[in-house]
C-alpha positions in Angstrom: -16.7 -7.5 -16.4 -15.0 -5.6 -13.6 -11.8 -5.6 -11.3 -12.5 -6.0 -7.9 -10.3 -3.7 -5.8 -10.1 -3.8 -2.0 -8.4 -1.0 -0.1 -9.6 1.6 -2.4 -9.7 4.3 0.2 -6.3 3.3 1.5 -3.1 5.0 0.4 -1.7 2.3 -2.1 -5.2 1.4 -3.0 -6.3 4.9 -3.9 -3.2 5.3 -6.2 -4.2 2.0 -7.9 -7.8 3.0 -8.3 -6.6 6.4 -9.9 -4.4 4.5 -12.2 -7.0 2.1 -13.3 -9.7 4.8 -14.0 -7.1 7.0 -15.8 -5.4 4.6 -17.9 -7.7 1.6 -18.4 -11.2 1.1 -19.5 -12.4 -1.7 -17.2 -15.2 -0.8 -14.5 -14.2 -1.3 -11.0 -15.9 -3.2 -8.1 -14.8 -1.3 -5.0 -15.5 -2.8 -1.5 -15.9 0.1 0.9 -16.8 0.0 4.6 -19.3 2.7 4.9 -22.6 3.6 7.0 -24.6 4.3 3.8 -24.2 5.2 0.1 -23.4 8.9 0.9 -20.7 8.0 3.3 -19.0 5.6 0.9 -19.1 8.3 -1.7 -17.5 10.7 0.7 -14.8 8.2 1.7 -14.0 7.6 -1.9 -13.9 11.3 -2.8 -11.4 11.8 0.2 -9.3 9.0 -1.1 -9.1 10.0 -4.8 -9.1 14.0 -4.4 -5.3 13.7 -4.3 -5.4 12.4 -7.8 -8.4 14.2 -9.7 -10.9 17.0 -9.4 -14.5 16.6 -8.2 -15.9 16.7 -11.9 -13.5 13.8 -13.0 -14.5 12.0 -9.9 -18.2 12.3 -10.3 -17.7 11.0 -13.9 -15.9 7.8 -12.8 -18.3 7.4 -9.8 -21.5 7.4 -12.1 -19.7 5.4 -15.0 -17.1 3.2 -14.1 -17.5 2.5 -10.3 -19.8 0.0 -8.5 -19.7 0.3 -4.6 -20.3 -2.6 -2.7 -20.8 -1.4 1.0 -19.4 -4.4 3.2 -16.9 -5.3 5.7 -13.7 -7.3 4.6 -13.9 -9.4 7.7 -17.6 -10.3 7.7 -18.9 -13.6 6.1 -19.3 -12.8 2.5 -18.3 -9.2 3.2 -21.7 -8.8 5.0 -23.4 -8.2 1.5 -27.0 -9.7 1.1 -27.2 -12.8 -1.1 -28.0 -10.6 -4.1 -25.1 -8.2 -3.8 -22.7 -11.0 -3.1 -24.0 -12.9 -6.2 -23.7 -9.8 -8.3 -20.1 -9.1 -7.1 -19.0 -12.6 -7.9 -20.8 -12.7 -11.3 -19.4 -9.3 -12.4 -15.8 -9.8 -11.1 -13.2 -10.7 -13.8 -10.0 -10.3 -11.7 -9.0 -9.2 -8.1 -6.5 -6.7 -6.7 -6.4 -7.2 -2.9 -4.8 -4.3 -1.3 -6.7 -4.0 2.1 -4.7 -4.6 5.1 -4.4 -3.7 8.6 -1.1 -2.0 9.1 -1.2 -1.9 12.8 2.0 -3.4 13.6 1.4 -3.1 17.3 -1.9 -5.1 17.3 -1.9 -8.8 17.0 -5.8 -8.8 17.0 -6.3 -6.2 14.3 -3.7 -8.0 12.0 -5.2 -11.6 12.6 -8.8 -10.2 11.9 -8.2 -8.0 8.8 -5.1 -9.6 7.3 -6.0 -13.5 7.7 -9.7 -13.3 7.9 -10.2 -10.6 5.4 -7.8 -12.2 2.9 -9.7 -15.5 3.4 -13.0 -13.9 2.5 -11.4 -12.3 -0.7 -9.7 -15.7 -1.6 -13.1 -17.4 -1.3 -14.9 -14.7 -3.5 -12.1 -15.4 -6.2 -12.7 -19.1 -6.0 -16.5 -18.6 -6.6 -15.8 -16.5 -9.5 -13.3 -18.9 -11.0 -15.8 -21.6 -10.5 -18.7 -19.4 -12.2 -17.0 -18.0 -15.1 -13.3 -18.0 -14.6 -10.9 -15.5 -13.1 -8.3 -13.6 -15.2 -5.8 -12.7 -12.5 -5.7 -12.3 -8.7 -3.2 -9.8 -7.5 -2.2 -9.8 -3.9 -0.4 -6.7 -2.3 1.9 -8.2 0.6 5.2 -6.6 2.0 8.9 -7.2 2.1 8.5 -7.7 5.8 7.5 -11.3 5.2 11.2 -11.7 5.0 11.5 -11.6 8.8 14.7 -10.8 10.6 17.5 -9.9 8.3 20.8 -8.2 8.4 23.3 -6.9 5.8 21.6 -8.7 3.0 20.0 -8.4 -0.7 17.1 -10.5 -0.5 15.7 -12.2 -3.8 11.9 -12.8 -4.0 12.0 -16.7 -4.0 14.4 -16.7 -1.1 12.5 -14.1 1.2 10.2 -16.5 3.0 11.7 -18.7 5.4 9.2 -20.4 8.0 12.0 -20.8 10.5 13.0 -17.2 10.6 11.4 -15.1 13.3 9.2 -12.1 12.3 9.2 -8.5 13.5 5.7 -7.9 14.1 2.2 -9.3 13.8 2.0 -7.4 10.5 4.8 -9.4 9.0 3.7 -12.5 10.4 0.0 -12.5 9.1 1.0 -11.1 5.5 3.4 -14.0 5.2 0.6 -16.5 5.9 -1.6 -14.5 3.5 0.9 -15.2 0.7 0.7 -18.8 1.8 -3.0 -19.0 1.7 -3.3 -17.4 -1.7 -0.7 -20.0 -3.3 -2.4 -22.8 -1.6 -6.2 -21.9 -2.3 -5.8 -20.6 -5.9 -3.3 -23.0 -7.3 -4.9 -22.8 -10.9 -5.3 -19.0 -11.1 -3.0 -16.7 -12.7 -1.5 -14.6 -9.8 1.0 -12.1 -8.8 2.3 -11.1 -5.5 3.8 -7.8 -5.1 5.9 -6.9 -2.1 6.4 -3.2 -1.6 9.4 -2.0 0.7 9.3 1.2 2.7 6.6 3.2 0.7 7.3 6.9 1.4 5.9 9.7 -0.7 5.1 10.3 -4.3 8.0 11.2 -6.7 5.6 13.6 -8.7 4.2 15.8 -6.0 4.9 16.8 -2.4 1.3 16.4 -1.2 0.4 13.2 0.7 -2.3 12.0 2.9 -0.3 9.4 4.5 2.0 10.7 7.4 2.8 7.6 9.7 6.1 6.9 8.3 6.7 10.4 7.1 6.4 11.7 10.8 9.1 9.2 11.7 11.3 10.5 8.9 10.8 14.1 9.6 11.7 13.7 13.3 14.8 11.8 12.4 15.7 14.4 9.5 15.7 17.1 12.3 18.2 15.5 14.7 21.7 16.7 15.1 23.0 13.1 16.0 21.8 9.8 14.3 22.3 6.4 15.8 22.8 4.8 12.4 25.9 3.6 10.2 26.1 6.0 7.5 27.1 3.7 4.8 23.8 1.4 5.7 21.1 1.4 3.0 17.6 1.8 3.6 15.1 0.7 0.9 12.5 3.4 0.1 10.2 3.4 -2.9 7.6 6.2 -4.0 4.0 5.1 -4.0 3.5 6.3 -7.6 6.2 3.5 -8.9 4.4 0.7 -6.5 0.8 1.6 -7.9 2.1 1.9 -11.4 3.6 -1.5 -11.1 0.7 -3.1 -9.6 -1.7 -1.8 -12.2 0.4 -2.4 -15.2 1.3 -5.9 -14.3 -2.3 -6.8 -13.2 -3.5 -5.8 -16.8 -1.0 -8.0 -18.6 -2.0 -11.2 -20.0 0.4 -13.2 -18.1 3.2 -11.7 -15.9 7.0 -13.2 -16.1 6.9 -14.1 -12.5 4.5 -14.9 -9.6 6.4 -12.8 -7.0 7.8 -9.1 -7.5 9.7 -7.0 -4.9 8.5 -3.3 -5.5 11.6 -1.8 -4.2 14.8 0.1 -4.8 16.9 -2.8 -4.6 20.6 -2.7 -4.5 20.3 1.0 -5.8 18.7 2.0 -2.5 20.4 5.2 -0.9 22.5 5.1 2.1 21.6 7.2 5.1 24.5 9.5 4.3 23.2 10.1 0.8 19.8 11.0 2.1 21.0 13.4 4.9 23.3 15.1 2.5 20.5 15.8 0.0 18.3 17.1 2.8 21.2 19.2 4.1 22.0 20.8 0.6 18.3 21.4 0.1 18.0 23.5 3.4 21.3 25.0 3.5 22.3 23.2 6.7 25.1 21.1 8.1 24.4 17.4 8.1 23.9 15.2 11.2 26.8 13.4 13.0 26.5 9.7 12.8 27.3 7.8 16.1 26.3 4.0 15.4 27.2 3.1 19.1 24.2 5.0 20.3 21.7 2.6 18.4 21.6 0.3 21.6 21.0 3.2 24.2 18.6 4.8 21.7 16.4 1.9 21.4 16.2 1.4 25.1 14.9 5.1 25.6 12.4 4.7 22.6 11.3 1.5 24.1 10.9 3.0 27.7 8.9 5.9 26.2 6.7 3.9 23.8 3.1 3.6 25.1 3.0 6.5 27.1 0.4 9.5 26.8 1.4 12.5 24.8 3.3 13.4 21.6 6.5 12.2 23.0 4.9 8.8 23.8 3.3 8.5 20.4 6.4 9.3 18.4 8.5 6.9 20.6 5.8 4.1 19.7 6.1 5.0 16.1 9.9 4.7 16.2 9.8 1.5 18.1 7.7 -0.1 15.2 9.8 1.2 12.4 13.4 1.2 14.0 14.1 -2.5 13.0 13.2 -1.7 9.5 15.7 1.1 9.4 18.8 -0.6 11.0 18.8 -4.1 9.2 20.7 -2.7 6.3 18.7 -4.9 4.0 17.4 -4.4 0.5 15.2 -6.3 -1.8 16.2 -7.3 -5.2 14.0 -5.5 -7.8 15.3 -6.8 -11.1 12.1 -8.6 -12.1 9.8 -5.5 -11.8 12.5 -3.3 -13.5 12.7 -5.6 -16.3 9.1 -5.9 -16.8 8.1 -2.2 -16.3 11.1 -0.8 -18.1 11.8 1.9 -15.4 13.2 2.2 -12.2 11.9 4.0 -9.1 12.9 7.4 -8.6 15.5 7.8 -5.6 14.2 9.3 -2.5 16.9 11.8 -2.4 15.2 13.4 -5.3 11.8 14.2 -3.7 12.3 13.8 0.1 12.8 17.5 0.9 9.5 18.6 -1.0 7.8 15.9 1.1 9.5 16.9 4.4 8.6 20.6 3.8 4.8 19.9 2.9 4.6 17.8 6.1 5.9 20.5 8.3 3.9 23.2 6.7 0.7 21.2 6.9 1.3 19.9 10.5 1.1 16.4 9.2 -2.4 16.8 7.9 -4.1 16.6 4.5 -6.7 19.3 4.1 -9.4 17.2 2.7 -12.2 19.0 0.4 -15.8 18.3 1.2 -18.4 17.4 -1.5 -19.3 20.6 -3.2 -22.7 22.2 -2.1 -25.4 20.5 -3.9 -23.8 17.5 -4.9 -26.2 15.1 -3.3 -25.6 11.4 -4.0 -28.0 9.6 -6.4 -27.5 5.9 -5.7 -29.6 5.2 -8.7 -26.8 6.7 -10.9 -24.4 4.0 -9.8 -23.5 1.9 -12.9 -25.2 -1.8 -13.2 -22.1 -3.7 -13.8 -24.3 -6.8 -14.7 -25.1 -4.9 -17.8 -21.5 -4.3 -18.7 -20.6 -6.5 -21.8 -18.5 -9.4 -20.8 -16.2 -8.7 -23.8 -15.3 -5.2 -22.7 -11.5 -4.8 -23.1 -10.0 -3.9 -19.9 -6.8 -3.0 -21.3 -5.3 0.5 -22.3 
């Protein structure tokens, strides 16, 4: 039996897929949006090459991965009846990572986050009714907490339906959590809420630059419109993915909701800029909190305009509320269950900044090696995988 993973070509999803392939033995059912089998293989290779060489990728692709080419928002993912039936019958558990992160588009968030999650939940219900479902893991976000200021938010107190949301992403993800709880009441489940996911504490390389671009821009300013003692809850992607894979493979998690965050140990703006200044041998920025209001007005005025300035302003407009709310998310549950804490951002922020600048915010993807033609027939038939296969380490 296999783990159905959505979002495997995304940032967090690729890290989760890599962990599952490297550290566990279960086959993976991967839902991939692609034109054809070769396109799906290329997309997976691009997503996973940050984590493994091509030889290892090919071994996994032909022995542990079953690709289902489908659209998250399509009815039954747009699969044929036979494909969908095979997906239901071979799925033992689900990790739902896929989501639209487009905080500016209500349409995209409604379509992908709400309709897509409903399709995944319906598949989970059918697998449960057919042979039982071991676990449903849903990747959400701390943004479901809505407007906050100067708080430490605990998991069970995060959602307040009377509290306003910052954007469509937060709003739809909040309802996705509600949907999972209401429609899968009898299925063991875990809801994971990452905070600001920025970089990998083990390496400088990244292929996700949206938030990094905002971070690098702010790191280069001589004056910052923040309160220097405010905390910003940043967590590395390796900790997030490690927690998701480890807890998903447990027989039973201690809790249903986990903040994947730095919690009360989140660092302040001053700590982060001091670390960057020391690494670069430069003087740190001045903090002028009274400029927060005027800065927001300038950013809002420039957002949406053409060119680099407009694009950067649009990016900052999206993320600024999450930088100035001085709110962190209690992480004692995941720390207790994992036995480890996330690496502080100050310990790996400079290599991330340098890599991003040197590569002009681009990851240089490697193409498939010459002669590595796809052989769809070499894909494993997971219907033949023994139901008793141990999916744990």
